[in-house]
C-alpha positions as CSV (number, residue, x, y, z in Angstrom):
1,M,-0.1,-0.3,0.1
2,P,1.4,3.3,-1.0
3,P,2.2,5.9,1.7
4,A,-0.3,8.8,1.2
5,A,2.0,11.1,-0.5
6,E,3.9,8.8,-3.1
7,A,3.1,9.5,-6.9
8,I,2.1,7.6,-8.8
9,T,4.8,7.3,-12.2
10,H,3.0,8.4,-15.4
11,Q,3.6,7.2,-18.4
12,S,4.6,9.6,-20.8
13,S,1.4,9.5,-23.1
14,D,-1.0,9.7,-20.2
15,V,0.7,12.7,-18.8
16,D,-2.2,15.4,-20.3
17,R,-5.1,12.7,-20.0
18,P,-7.8,14.3,-18.4
19,Y,-8.8,12.6,-14.8
20,A,-12.5,11.5,-14.2
21,L,-13.2,11.9,-10.1
22,Y,-15.9,9.5,-8.5
23,V,-17.1,10.6,-5.3
24,H,-19.5,7.4,-3.6
25,W,-22.2,8.4,-1.2
26,P,-23.3,4.9,0.4
27,F,-26.7,5.9,2.0
28,C,-30.0,5.4,1.0
29,V,-33.6,5.9,2.9
30,S,-34.0,1.9,1.8
31,K,-32.8,-0.7,-0.1
32,C,-34.4,-1.3,-3.6
33,P,-34.6,-5.3,-4.3
34,Y,-32.9,-5.0,-7.6
35,C,-30.2,-3.3,-6.4
36,D,-26.3,-4.6,-5.9
37,F,-24.6,-1.5,-5.9
38,N,-22.5,-0.7,-2.7
39,S,-25.8,1.2,-0.9
40,H,-26.6,0.9,2.7
41,V,-29.6,2.1,5.4
42,R,-28.7,3.7,8.3
43,E,-30.7,5.8,10.8
44,T,-28.1,8.4,11.6
45,V,-25.0,9.5,9.8
46,D,-22.8,12.1,10.9
47,Q,-22.2,14.7,8.2
48,E,-19.2,16.5,9.3
49,A,-17.2,13.4,9.9
50,W,-18.3,12.2,6.3
51,R,-17.4,15.6,5.1
52,G,-14.1,15.7,6.5
53,A,-13.2,11.9,5.2
54,L,-14.4,12.6,1.7
55,L,-11.9,15.3,1.8
56,T,-9.1,13.6,3.2
57,D,-9.8,10.2,1.1
58,M,-9.6,13.2,-2.0
59,A,-6.5,14.5,-0.8
60,H,-4.6,11.5,-0.8
61,E,-5.5,11.0,-4.6
62,A,-4.2,14.3,-5.1
63,A,-0.8,14.1,-3.4
64,R,-0.2,11.1,-5.9
65,T,-1.7,12.0,-9.4
66,G,-0.5,15.8,-9.3
67,G,-2.7,18.9,-10.9
68,G,-4.9,17.6,-13.8
69,P,-6.3,18.4,-15.7
70,L,-9.6,17.4,-14.1
71,A,-12.7,16.4,-16.9
72,S,-15.4,15.5,-14.6
73,I,-16.6,15.2,-10.8
74,F,-19.4,12.2,-10.4
75,F,-21.5,11.6,-7.3
76,G,-22.7,8.6,-7.0
77,G,-24.1,5.9,-5.0
78,G,-26.5,5.0,-2.9
79,T,-28.4,8.6,-2.9
80,P,-25.8,11.5,-3.2
81,S,-29.0,13.9,-3.0
82,L,-29.1,12.9,0.4
83,M,-25.7,14.7,0.7
84,P,-25.9,18.2,2.2
85,P,-25.7,20.8,0.0
86,A,-22.3,22.1,2.3
87,T,-20.5,18.9,1.9
88,I,-20.8,19.0,-2.1
89,A,-19.8,22.3,-2.1
90,A,-17.0,21.5,0.1
91,V,-16.1,18.5,-1.8
92,I,-16.1,20.7,-5.2
93,E,-14.0,23.4,-3.9
94,A,-11.1,21.3,-2.8
95,A,-11.3,19.6,-5.8
96,G,-10.1,22.8,-7.4
97,R,-7.6,23.3,-5.3
98,H,-6.2,20.0,-5.9
99,W,-6.5,20.0,-10.0
100,D,-7.2,22.5,-12.4
101,F,-10.6,22.1,-13.8
102,A,-11.0,21.3,-17.5
103,P,-13.3,24.8,-18.9
104,D,-16.2,23.0,-19.6
105,I,-15.7,20.4,-16.4
106,E,-18.8,18.3,-16.3
107,I,-20.5,17.9,-12.5
108,T,-23.1,15.4,-11.9
109,M,-25.1,14.3,-8.9
110,E,-27.3,11.1,-9.0
111,A,-30.3,11.8,-7.8
112,N,-33.8,10.1,-6.5
113,P,-36.9,11.5,-7.1
114,N,-38.3,12.2,-3.8
115,S,-40.1,15.5,-3.2
116,A,-37.9,16.4,-0.3
117,E,-34.8,15.4,-2.1
118,A,-35.6,17.5,-5.4
119,A,-36.1,20.1,-3.1
120,R,-32.3,20.1,-2.5
121,F,-31.7,20.6,-6.8
122,A,-31.5,24.4,-6.1
123,D,-28.9,23.7,-3.6
124,A,-27.4,21.3,-5.7
125,A,-27.2,23.7,-8.6
126,A,-25.2,26.5,-6.3
127,A,-22.7,24.8,-4.8
128,G,-21.3,23.6,-8.4
129,V,-23.3,20.5,-10.1
130,N,-24.3,21.4,-13.6
131,R,-25.8,17.8,-14.6
132,V,-28.1,15.5,-12.5
133,S,-28.8,12.1,-13.7
134,I,-32.5,11.2,-11.7
135,G,-33.4,7.6,-10.5
136,L,-36.9,7.5,-12.1
137,Q,-36.7,4.0,-13.4
138,A,-40.6,3.6,-13.8
139,L,-43.6,6.0,-15.0
140,H,-46.1,4.1,-13.1
141,D,-47.2,3.9,-9.4
142,D,-47.5,0.0,-9.9
143,A,-44.5,-0.7,-11.4
144,L,-42.6,1.6,-9.1
145,K,-44.3,-0.6,-6.0
146,F,-42.7,-3.7,-7.6
147,L,-39.1,-2.0,-7.5
148,G,-39.0,-0.6,-4.2
149,R,-38.7,2.8,-5.1
150,A,-40.1,5.2,-2.4
151,H,-41.4,8.0,-4.8
152,A,-44.7,8.3,-7.1
153,A,-44.6,8.7,-11.0
154,D,-46.2,12.1,-10.3
155,E,-43.2,12.8,-8.1
156,G,-40.6,11.4,-10.6
157,L,-42.3,13.6,-13.7
158,R,-42.0,16.9,-11.0
159,A,-38.6,16.0,-10.6
160,V,-37.5,15.8,-14.1
161,E,-39.1,19.3,-14.9
162,M,-37.5,20.7,-11.6
163,A,-34.3,19.6,-12.8
164,Q,-34.7,20.7,-16.7
165,G,-35.7,24.8,-15.0
166,L,-31.9,24.0,-12.7
167,F,-29.2,22.2,-14.7
168,D,-27.8,22.5,-17.8
169,R,-28.1,18.8,-18.9
170,V,-30.6,16.5,-17.1
171,S,-30.6,12.5,-17.6
172,F,-32.8,10.0,-16.1
173,D,-32.9,6.0,-15.8
174,L,-36.0,4.0,-16.6
175,I,-35.8,-0.1,-16.0
176,Y,-37.8,-1.9,-18.4
177,A,-38.4,-5.6,-19.4
178,L,-40.3,-6.1,-16.0
179,P,-42.7,-8.9,-15.4
180,G,-46.0,-8.9,-17.5
181,Q,-44.5,-5.8,-19.6
182,S,-45.5,-6.0,-23.2
183,E,-44.0,-4.4,-25.9
184,A,-47.0,-2.1,-26.2
185,D,-46.5,-1.1,-22.6
186,W,-42.9,-0.3,-23.3
187,E,-43.6,1.3,-26.4
188,A,-45.7,3.8,-24.5
189,D,-43.7,4.4,-21.7
190,L,-40.5,5.6,-23.6
191,T,-43.1,7.3,-26.4
192,R,-43.7,9.3,-22.7
193,A,-40.2,9.9,-21.8
194,L,-38.6,10.9,-25.0
195,A,-41.3,13.7,-25.2
196,M,-39.6,15.0,-21.7
197,G,-37.1,16.4,-23.7
198,T,-34.2,15.4,-21.9
199,G,-30.9,15.2,-23.8
200,H,-29.7,12.1,-21.8
201,L,-31.5,9.0,-21.3
202,S,-30.5,5.7,-19.5
203,L,-32.3,2.5,-20.4
204,Y,-31.6,-0.8,-18.4
205,Q,-33.1,-4.0,-19.1
206,L,-34.3,-5.6,-15.7
207,T,-31.5,-8.3,-14.5
208,I,-31.8,-10.4,-11.5
209,E,-28.4,-9.7,-9.8
210,P,-26.6,-12.0,-7.4
211,G,-27.7,-11.8,-3.6
212,T,-30.6,-8.9,-4.2
213,R,-33.8,-9.4,-3.0
214,F,-34.9,-9.7,-5.9
215,E,-33.2,-12.8,-6.9
216,T,-34.6,-14.5,-3.5
217,M,-38.0,-13.8,-5.2
218,V,-37.2,-15.2,-8.3
219,R,-36.2,-18.3,-6.5
220,K,-39.2,-18.5,-4.5
221,G,-41.3,-18.0,-7.4
222,D,-42.7,-15.1,-6.7
223,F,-42.5,-13.8,-9.7
224,I,-40.8,-14.9,-13.1
225,P,-38.3,-12.7,-15.0
226,A,-39.5,-11.6,-18.7
227,D,-38.3,-14.3,-21.7
228,P,-34.5,-13.2,-22.9
229,D,-36.1,-13.5,-26.3
230,H,-38.9,-10.9,-25.3
231,G,-36.3,-8.8,-23.8
232,A,-34.3,-8.6,-27.1
233,T,-37.4,-7.7,-28.6
234,L,-37.9,-4.2,-26.5
235,Y,-33.7,-3.8,-26.9
236,E,-34.6,-3.4,-30.4
237,L,-37.8,-1.4,-29.5
238,T,-35.5,0.7,-27.6
239,R,-32.7,1.6,-30.1
240,D,-35.4,2.0,-32.9
241,M,-37.7,4.5,-31.4
242,T,-34.5,6.4,-29.5
243,S,-32.6,6.7,-32.8
244,A,-35.5,8.3,-34.4
245,A,-36.3,10.7,-31.9
246,G,-32.7,12.0,-32.5
247,I,-31.1,10.6,-29.0
248,P,-29.4,7.3,-30.3
249,A,-27.5,4.7,-28.2
250,Y,-24.0,5.7,-27.7
251,E,-23.5,3.1,-25.4
252,V,-25.3,-0.7,-24.6
253,S,-27.9,1.2,-22.4
254,N,-27.2,4.8,-22.7
255,H,-28.8,7.2,-25.5
256,A,-28.1,10.7,-25.9
257,R,-28.2,13.7,-28.4
258,A,-25.6,15.0,-30.0
259,G,-22.9,16.6,-27.3
260,Q,-25.1,15.8,-24.4
261,E,-23.7,12.0,-23.7
262,S,-22.3,11.6,-20.3
263,R,-18.4,12.8,-20.2
264,H,-17.7,10.8,-17.3
265,N,-18.9,7.9,-18.4
266,L,-17.1,8.4,-21.5
267,I,-13.8,8.1,-19.7
268,Y,-14.4,4.7,-18.4
269,W,-15.6,3.5,-21.5
270,R,-12.4,4.8,-23.5
271,Y,-10.5,3.3,-20.3
272,G,-9.1,7.2,-19.2
273,D,-7.6,7.5,-16.1
274,Y,-10.4,8.2,-13.2
275,L,-10.1,8.4,-9.5
276,G,-12.4,6.9,-6.7
277,I,-13.1,8.1,-3.1
278,G,-15.6,7.1,-0.9
279,P,-16.8,3.4,0.4
280,G,-16.2,0.8,-2.0
281,A,-14.8,3.2,-5.0
282,H,-12.8,1.6,-8.1
283,G,-10.1,3.7,-9.4
284,R,-7.6,3.1,-12.6
285,V,-5.2,5.2,-12.0
286,M,-1.6,5.5,-14.7
287,G,-2.0,1.7,-14.7
288,H,-3.1,1.1,-11.2
289,A,-5.9,-0.4,-9.6
290,T,-7.3,1.3,-6.4
291,R,-10.3,-0.1,-4.3
292,R,-11.5,1.1,-1.6
293,H,-13.1,-0.4,1.8
294,K,-16.7,-1.1,0.7
295,K,-18.4,-1.4,3.8
296,P,-19.0,2.4,5.2
297,E,-17.7,1.7,8.6
298,N,-14.6,0.1,7.8
299,W,-13.2,2.7,5.0
300,M,-14.0,5.0,7.9
301,T,-11.4,3.2,10.2
302,A,-9.0,2.8,7.3
303,L,-8.8,6.6,7.1
304,S,-8.6,7.1,10.6
305,A,-5.8,4.5,10.7
306,Q,-3.7,5.0,7.1
307,G,-4.8,8.2,5.8
308,H,-7.4,7.0,2.6
309,G,-9.3,4.7,2.4
310,I,-8.0,2.1,0.1
311,E,-8.1,-1.6,0.6
312,E,-6.3,-3.0,-2.3
313,E,-4.2,-1.3,-5.0
314,T,-2.4,-3.4,-7.6
315,P,-0.2,-2.7,-11.1
316,L,-2.2,-4.0,-13.9
317,P,0.1,-5.4,-16.4
318,A,0.1,-4.3,-20.2
319,D,-2.1,-7.4,-21.2
320,E,-4.8,-7.0,-18.2
321,R,-4.9,-3.3,-19.3
322,V,-5.7,-4.1,-23.3
323,T,-8.6,-6.5,-22.0
324,E,-9.9,-4.4,-19.6
325,A,-10.1,-1.3,-22.5
326,L,-11.6,-3.9,-25.3
327,M,-14.3,-4.5,-22.5
328,M,-14.7,-1.2,-21.5
329,G,-14.8,0.7,-25.2
330,L,-16.5,-1.9,-27.5
331,R,-19.6,-1.0,-25.4
332,L,-19.7,1.9,-27.2
333,A,-21.1,2.7,-30.6
334,E,-18.1,4.2,-32.1
335,G,-16.2,0.5,-31.2
336,V,-12.3,0.6,-30.5
337,D,-8.8,2.0,-32.5
338,L,-6.9,-0.9,-31.8
339,R,-3.7,1.2,-33.1
340,A,-4.8,4.2,-31.2
341,L,-5.2,2.0,-28.1
342,G,-2.1,0.4,-27.9
343,E,0.0,3.5,-28.8
344,R,-1.8,5.2,-25.5
345,L,-0.9,1.8,-23.5
346,G,2.2,1.3,-24.5
347,V,1.4,-2.2,-25.9
348,K,0.3,-4.0,-28.8
349,A,-3.9,-4.2,-28.9
350,D,-5.6,-6.7,-30.8
351,V,-8.2,-9.3,-31.1
352,D,-9.1,-12.8,-32.6
353,R,-9.0,-12.0,-36.2
354,K,-10.3,-15.0,-37.3
355,A,-13.3,-14.7,-34.6
356,A,-13.7,-11.1,-35.6
357,A,-13.9,-12.0,-39.3
358,R,-16.7,-14.6,-38.5
359,L,-18.2,-12.1,-36.4
360,Q,-18.6,-9.6,-38.9
361,A,-19.9,-12.0,-41.4
362,Q,-22.5,-12.8,-39.4
363,G,-23.2,-8.9,-38.9
364,L,-22.4,-9.0,-35.2
365,V,-19.1,-6.8,-35.9
366,Q,-17.3,-4.4,-38.5
367,M,-13.9,-4.0,-39.0
368,D,-13.1,-0.6,-40.7
369,G,-9.1,-0.8,-40.9
370,E,-7.8,-0.7,-37.1
371,R,-11.2,0.0,-35.4
372,I,-13.2,-2.4,-34.5
373,I,-17.1,-2.0,-33.6
374,V,-19.8,-4.2,-32.4
375,T,-23.0,-3.5,-34.5
376,P,-26.0,-2.9,-33.1
377,E,-27.5,-6.9,-33.1
378,G,-24.1,-8.0,-31.8
379,M,-24.7,-5.6,-28.6
380,L,-27.7,-8.5,-28.0
381,L,-24.4,-11.0,-27.6
382,L,-22.0,-8.8,-26.4
383,D,-20.6,-11.0,-23.5
384,A,-20.1,-14.0,-26.0
385,I,-18.5,-11.6,-29.0
386,L,-16.2,-10.4,-25.8
387,A,-15.6,-14.1,-24.9
388,A,-14.6,-14.8,-28.6
389,L,-12.7,-11.8,-29.7
390,L,-10.3,-11.8,-26.5
């Protein structure tokens, strides 16, 4: 484990590449039954102690990575809209001391649309947040109840409207392929969502994640997940409708008007350098992988003992970095330029060319010179395609 002031050696090709900063706030009002994120329910939170802890964890990363530039800050969770606005402001202000901000820095806060949290939007905007991502998840009360959400449908719609009046950029999430959801049901919901006029939508199929309450319910027979073929039909409908509306998929589940893509997530998917602070946060910084203690109390204990919350830090071998970069980059509609990736990482980046040719003949990938792209049809089989290519 490196000491707080030890700097990671820059690779010459990475010196001027911007960083992204992820800030994890792990607390939620309740745990949604589909969620496998690092979120926790606590009766009370010592806000002053948590503010100081986040600033300490950030200072450790800043001491090792230099002055920037910083292209994005992302407050994720958990439910970061539960953070006091003073904490948000303190994190942004401290980040500005540690790193040079890019002129168009994107500062995103994930938010739940409960009325009490939506009322905090104005304070978050005043603190420096300029983009908000709202966990709407569904547009009907019965679906929200099934998903274990704490807000009503009309609350969600009001939260989006309020956000559009306060933030330059607004996104919201919806989950589809719910049990019993027909093609007509999803078409009506997506038509309504597109009419709301946001520049970005994150549209996810319901997946039953290990360790979640939904996994237990499915195992007990409480409900039957959507058939994969039906999910594929809804996925194709989603891509067709969003593309026709001028908000096409730029990643498997993310759709945006030109220029409205999530800059923060693009740094992940393009395998840029990102710093993660807060419980359970991961980072990829100049060839090193960092992972922080997941449980909030363990993270706080580590901070007191060692000045940062890192549980594990490992250098990534070159071949592992290439694999990670391809697994991330092939999620994007733009694909991956293999030559440019290899030059950036300082190692040859390639895929199984015989497998690529076979997949191209099947219409699942495209090879354009050294750029490899998974087609829209291929995105339905992305895991199998990655296994074949890598």
